[in-house]
Structure formats: C-alpha cells, structure tokens
C-alpha positions in Angstrom: 82.8 78.1 101.5 79.4 77.9 103.3 76.8 80.2 101.8 75.6 81.5 105.2 79.2 82.5 106.1 79.6 84.3 102.8 76.3 86.1 103.4 77.3 87.2 106.9 80.7 88.4 105.7 79.1 90.4 102.9 76.7 92.1 105.3 79.6 93.1 107.6 81.5 94.4 104.6 78.6 96.7 103.8 78.9 98.3 107.3 82.6 98.9 106.6 81.8 100.5 103.2 79.4 102.9 104.9 82.1 104.5 107.0 84.7 104.9 104.2 85.2 108.5 103.0 83.4 109.9 100.0 85.3 109.3 96.8 87.4 106.5 98.0 86.9 104.4 94.9 87.9 107.2 92.6 91.0 107.9 94.7 92.2 104.3 94.1 92.7 105.1 90.5 93.9 108.7 91.1 96.6 107.7 93.5 97.7 104.7 91.5 96.3 101.7 93.4 94.3 100.5 90.4 96.3 102.1 87.6 97.6 99.8 84.9 96.4 96.6 86.6 93.5 94.4 85.5 93.2 91.6 88.0 90.7 93.5 90.2 87.4 94.7 88.8 87.0 97.6 91.2 88.4 99.4 94.2 86.1 97.6 96.7 87.4 94.2 95.7 91.0 95.4 95.9 90.5 96.9 99.4 88.7 93.9 100.7 91.4 91.5 99.5 94.2 93.7 100.9 92.5 93.9 104.3 92.7 90.1 104.5 96.4 90.5 104.3 96.6 93.6 106.6 94.0 92.9 109.2 94.2 89.1 109.4 97.9 88.9 109.2 97.8 86.3 106.4 100.7 85.9 104.0 100.2 87.1 100.5 99.9 83.5 99.3 97.3 82.7 101.9 95.5 85.9 101.1 95.2 84.8 97.4 93.8 81.5 98.5 91.2 83.1 100.7 90.2 85.6 98.0 89.6 82.7 95.6 87.6 80.7 98.2 85.5 83.7 99.0 84.7 84.2 95.3 86.3 87.7 95.3 89.1 87.4 92.8 91.6 84.9 91.4 95.0 86.5 91.7 98.6 85.4 92.5 100.6 86.4 95.5 103.1 88.2 93.2 100.2 90.3 91.7 99.0 91.1 95.2 102.5 92.3 96.2 102.6 94.6 93.2 99.2 96.0 94.1 100.2 96.4 97.8 103.3 98.3 96.8 101.3 101.0 94.9 98.5 101.3 97.5 100.3 103.2 100.2 99.1 106.7 99.2 95.6 105.4 98.9 95.8 103.9 102.4 97.2 107.2 103.7 94.4 109.2 102.1 91.6 107.0 103.5 93.1 107.0 107.0 93.4 110.8 107.0 89.8 111.2 105.7 88.4 108.7 108.3 90.0 110.7 111.1 88.7 114.0 109.6 85.1 112.7 109.2 84.6 110.5 112.2 87.1 111.6 115.0 87.1 114.7 117.1 89.8 117.0 115.8 92.3 118.0 118.4 94.6 121.0 117.9 98.2 119.9 117.6 100.1 122.7 115.9 98.5 125.6 117.9 100.5 124.3 120.8 103.7 125.2 119.0 102.7 128.0 116.6 102.8 127.9 112.9 105.5 126.4 110.8 106.4 123.1 112.5 105.9 119.7 110.8 105.4 117.2 113.6 106.9 113.8 113.0 106.8 110.8 115.4 110.0 108.7 115.0 110.1 105.2 116.4 111.4 101.7 115.9 109.8 98.3 116.2 110.9 94.7 115.7 108.8 92.6 113.3 109.0 88.8 113.5 107.6 86.7 110.7 105.5 83.7 111.9 106.9 80.2 111.8 110.1 78.4 112.9 112.1 79.8 109.9 110.6 83.3 110.2 113.1 86.2 110.3 113.1 89.1 112.7 113.7 92.7 111.4 113.8 96.2 112.8 111.4 98.7 111.4 112.5 102.4 111.6 109.7 104.7 110.7 108.5 108.3 110.9 104.7 109.1 111.1 103.3 112.6 110.7 100.8 114.1 113.1 97.9 114.7 113.2 97.2 112.7 110.1 99.2 109.6 111.0 100.7 109.6 107.5 103.7 107.2 107.2 106.4 109.5 105.8 109.6 107.4 106.0 110.4 103.7 106.6 113.7 101.8 106.8 114.0 98.1 107.3 117.2 96.7 108.8 118.6 93.8 110.7 117.9 93.9 114.5 121.6 94.5 115.0 121.2 98.0 113.5 120.3 100.4 116.3 117.8 103.3 116.4 119.1 106.7 115.4 117.7 110.0 114.3 120.6 110.1 111.8 118.7 107.5 109.8 115.9 110.0 108.9 115.8 112.8 106.4 115.3 116.2 108.1 114.1 119.5 106.6 113.9 122.9 108.1 110.8 123.2 110.3 110.7 119.5 111.1 110.0 118.6 114.8 111.0 115.0 115.5 109.6 113.4 118.7 111.2 110.2 119.8 111.8 107.9 122.8 114.9 107.6 124.8 116.6 105.2 122.4 117.0 108.1 120.0 118.4 110.6 122.5 122.0 110.6 121.4 124.4 113.5 120.7 124.9 112.5 117.1 121.2 112.2 116.4 120.3 115.6 118.0 123.1 117.2 116.1 121.9 115.7 112.8 118.4 117.2 113.3 119.8 120.5 114.4 122.2 120.9 111.5 119.4 120.4 109.0 117.2 123.1 110.6 114.9 120.8 112.6 114.1 120.5 116.3 113.6 117.5 118.7 111.7 116.4 121.7 113.3 113.2 123.0 112.9 111.4 126.2 116.0 111.0 128.3 117.5 108.6 130.8 120.2 109.5 133.2 123.2 108.9 131.0 122.4 108.6 127.3 122.7 112.3 126.3 125.5 114.4 127.9 124.1 117.7 129.0 125.8 120.8 130.6 124.4 123.7 132.5 124.9 127.4 131.9 128.3 127.3 133.4 129.4 124.5 131.2 129.4 122.0 134.0 127.6 118.6 133.7 123.9 119.1 134.3 122.8 117.5 137.6 119.6 116.0 136.4 118.5 113.9 139.3 118.9 116.6 141.9 116.8 118.9 139.8 114.1 116.3 139.4 113.9 115.9 143.2 112.7 119.5 143.5 109.4 118.7 141.7 106.3 118.2 143.7 102.7 117.3 142.7 102.0 118.5 139.2 104.8 121.0 139.2 106.6 121.1 135.8 110.4 121.6 135.6 112.0 123.6 132.8 115.8 124.0 132.9 118.1 125.5 130.3 120.8 123.1 129.2 123.2 122.4 126.3 124.2 119.2 124.5 127.9 119.0 125.2 130.4 119.4 122.3 131.6 116.1 120.8 135.1 114.8 120.2 135.2 116.6 116.9 134.9 120.0 118.6 131.3 120.8 117.4 129.7 123.6 119.2 127.2 122.9 122.0 123.5 122.8 121.1 121.3 124.8 123.4 118.1 123.3 124.6 115.9 122.6 127.7 115.0 119.7 129.9 111.2 119.6 130.7 110.0 117.2 133.4 107.1 116.3 135.6 106.7 113.8 138.4 104.5 110.8 137.8 101.6 109.8 140.0 102.2 107.3 142.7 100.5 104.5 140.7 102.4 105.3 137.5 105.7 105.6 139.4 105.2 102.1 141.0 104.4 100.6 137.7 107.6 102.2 136.1 109.8 101.0 139.0 108.4 97.5 138.7 109.1 97.5 134.9 112.7 98.7 135.5 113.2 95.8 138.0 111.8 93.2 135.6 114.1 94.4 132.8 117.1 94.3 135.1 116.3 90.7 136.1 115.8 89.8 132.5 119.2 91.3 131.6 120.9 89.5 134.6 122.1 92.6 136.5 121.1 94.6 139.5 119.0 97.7 139.0 120.7 100.9 140.3 118.9 103.0 143.0 119.3 106.0 140.7 117.4 104.2 137.9 114.5 103.4 140.3 114.4 107.0 141.4 114.4 108.4 137.9 111.5 106.1 137.0 109.3 108.3 139.1 109.6 111.1 136.5 109.0 111.9 132.8 111.8 114.1 131.5 112.5 115.1 127.9 115.1 117.2 126.1 114.0 119.7 123.5 115.7 122.2 121.3 112.5 124.2 121.0 112.9 127.8 122.2 111.7 129.0 125.6 108.7 130.8 124.0 107.0 127.4 123.8 106.0 126.5 127.4 107.1 123.3 129.1 103.4 122.0 129.4 103.1 122.2 125.6 106.4 120.3 125.2 105.1 117.5 127.4 101.7 117.5 125.7 103.4 117.1 122.3 105.4 114.2 123.7 102.2 112.4 124.6 101.6 112.1 120.8 104.5 109.7 120.6 102.9 107.4 123.2 99.8 107.1 121.2 101.6 105.9 118.1 103.5 103.4 120.2 100.3 102.1 121.8 98.7 101.8 118.3 101.6 99.6 117.2 101.4 97.5 120.3 97.8 96.9 119.5 98.7 96.1 115.9 101.3 93.6 117.0 99.1 91.8 119.5 95.7 92.0 117.7 96.4 92.3 114.0 99.4 90.0 113.5 102.0 92.6 112.6 104.0 90.1 110.5 104.8 89.1 106.9 106.8 92.2 106.2 108.4 92.3 102.8 111.7 93.2 104.2 113.6 93.5 100.9 111.2 96.0 99.5 111.2 99.4 101.1 108.3 100.7 99.0 106.2 97.6 99.9 107.2 98.0 103.5 106.0 101.6 103.6 102.7 100.7 101.9 102.3 97.7 104.3 102.9 99.9 107.3 100.5 102.6 106.0 97.9 99.9 105.5 98.3 98.7 109.1 97.7 102.3 110.3 94.6 102.4 108.1 93.3 99.2 109.8 94.0 100.7 113.3 92.1 103.9 112.4 89.2 101.9 110.8 88.9 99.8 114.0 88.9 102.9 116.2 86.1 104.4 113.9 83.9 101.3 114.1 84.3 101.0 117.9 83.3 104.7 118.2 80.3 104.2 116.0 79.3 101.1 117.9 79.0 103.3 121.0 76.3 105.3 119.3 72.8 103.8 119.0 71.4 103.1 115.6 68.1 101.1 115.7 68.9 99.8 112.2 72.5 98.8 113.3 74.7 101.1 111.3 75.1 104.8 110.4 73.3 106.1 107.3 76.1 108.1 105.6 79.4 109.6 106.7 78.8 113.3 107.6 80.8 116.1 108.9 79.9 115.5 112.6 82.8 114.4 114.7 82.9 111.6 117.2 84.7 112.1 120.5 87.0 109.2 120.9 88.5 108.2 124.2 91.3 106.5 122.4 92.2 109.5 120.2 95.1 108.4 118.1 97.1 111.5 118.7 96.3 112.2 122.3 96.7 109.2 124.5 98.1 109.6 128.0 101.3 107.8 128.8 101.2 104.5 130.5 
C-alpha cells in the first residue's frame, strides 16, 4: 500500500483515538474483547481492524486481507469472527461513554417517572451482498437512552415481527411500530408486568370503548385540530380464549400539512407497489400519528408521544447504517455474533455523530485536545429525532 496513503490513514486514526472515552483500552480486557486471544497486540489494533468490517461493510475475509495490507495484523477471518463475538459489551460501553461525554444529555425517564426500563423494539431486513447473498430478518431491542443492544433474534424473512419474540420483565416499557401492534403481543408484555407504546393502524389491534363497543378511531381523530392532542380510554378486546380485556389509551396528534401530504403520498406508492387501490380511510388516517399505550393516565399524552419519538430515531439510525455503512455480512447462524455485530454498528453510528458534532466546533489545530465533561448539543440527537 502507498506510504502516503498509510500516513494519511494513520493521522485520521489519531483523531478518532482522541474522542474515545478514557479507559477504553483497559475495558477491552475487562469486558472480554482481548481476553485469552493473542493475535492482536493491543486494543487499538483490534478496534481499528473491527471498524474495517463494521464501518466499511467488508466481509471478515476481506477485512483480514486489508488488515494485512495495511500492516496492522495478520489474522484469519475465523479468528476475526471469534474476536467480534466477544466484543459486543466493549462496543456497548464505548458507545454509551461517547454519548455521555460528547452529546447533550436529554432526560428520558423523567417523562415517565422512576422505575421504567425503556426498550425500543424493531425489525429490519439484512441482505448480504452478491448474487448468492441471503436475506434475513433482524429482530432487536435497544435500550434508551444508552442505545445498548439488549436482545437480537435472526430469522428468515417469512417470520413476522412480534412482541412475543422478546423477553419481558416487570417495569419494561416496549416502544414499537405498527407491525408489532397485535393483541397477542400486547398481552405477552402485559402478562409479564411490562407496558407498551405501539403505533396503530385502523385495523391491526381490536379496541373497545368504555361500553365494550368497538372503538371508533377515525371519528375521534377527526375531532383534533392544530396541535391538539387526543387521549381516549380504550381496552384491547378479549381474544378467542376468553382472556380479559387489557385497559389502555389511544394518544394521537394531527400532522402538519407537509407531513400529512408526505404520508399520503407514501401510502399511495405502497398501494401501487402492492397492486391494489388505497382506501380513502387509509389516506385520511395518514394525516395523524396515533399510538396505543398501557401506561396509566397519570402519564400525560404529550409524554407518551415524546417517548414514541425515540423509536423514530433508532429507525433513522438504522436507515443511515443500511445506506451509508453497508449493513450486510450478518453472521446469521450465530446469535452472539449477530448481537456483537449490531452493537458495533451502533457504535459506528454514535462515533460518526460525535465526529460530525466536533467538526462543527472550530479548532485551529484541527482536533479536540482531550475528551472532557462538556456536552455538545447535537441536532441529530440519537434519542430525540422528530418523526419524518
């Protein structure tokens, strides 16, 4: 490799090292990333090589080749996979510390009071590059505000999204998109002592009003004007097994004219792609954001909608990862490796956000001196993006 290129890459790497949290090398051994392995001389070399895989989207075999050509380390793709599998906690710790040191802290739990563990649940398809690449569905739960990857399941794309797939403990608050708004999923969370905030469509979650009659969602949405927020008591109807109804609320707000037009256009595109005619009710419902929650009425509707915004930010982060960071090469037969890989992708996203924010501050010498306790206000805060 050209000596000038190597020198330029080495200089850029020094900038990255300056923003990493204090003690990150020691944590590599403490959290198991370097324990019992001898291929890598130090934590810096390990991180640099794994970032070739995570940030560039290279396969493990190509990563090994690049590491050798860059005079970093000579290692096999099998050894890289072993090291990736045990690096998930290290990635999580670095990402959490980066956010704590460099990003403005925003209160999340105070919106809800003490005792809730907030988890964003989502799903994403991952396609491996190449004509023979496979496509898999990733089901994952990410904790807020630290963006810690807590649970990952890898399945075929034929396996649908469901809250039933995730472990739930008392005090868990699961926030999810409309694909997860099913009666069985809500009941699964409720029976294990958790709560939900899930987005709705007009038909996926059967709801009843106080009189036990089907809840007339669209007529209620029509009563909203401007930035008025709707908050209506409802219940998830009993299922065919005779389970008792689950009480909850529907919280809603009307979109701006621009956001509504964008949502209607998207609904029409999806209908054309599916080969069917979009229903007028669907177009009307696209003018609103409406969610179902089992949280009690002492938590106001604005706080419910603010918490739902957190799910949007995780989704946007993954869209950026898939388009910019080549979200491929998932080790689909290895759940532990998949979790570490996903946590590494989140670390890359946080690191990029940090470097962008630092670039907006003026340093005559071109880089910050040392990480300190001062926070940087980020327009793209990873836990507080507005819905698109």
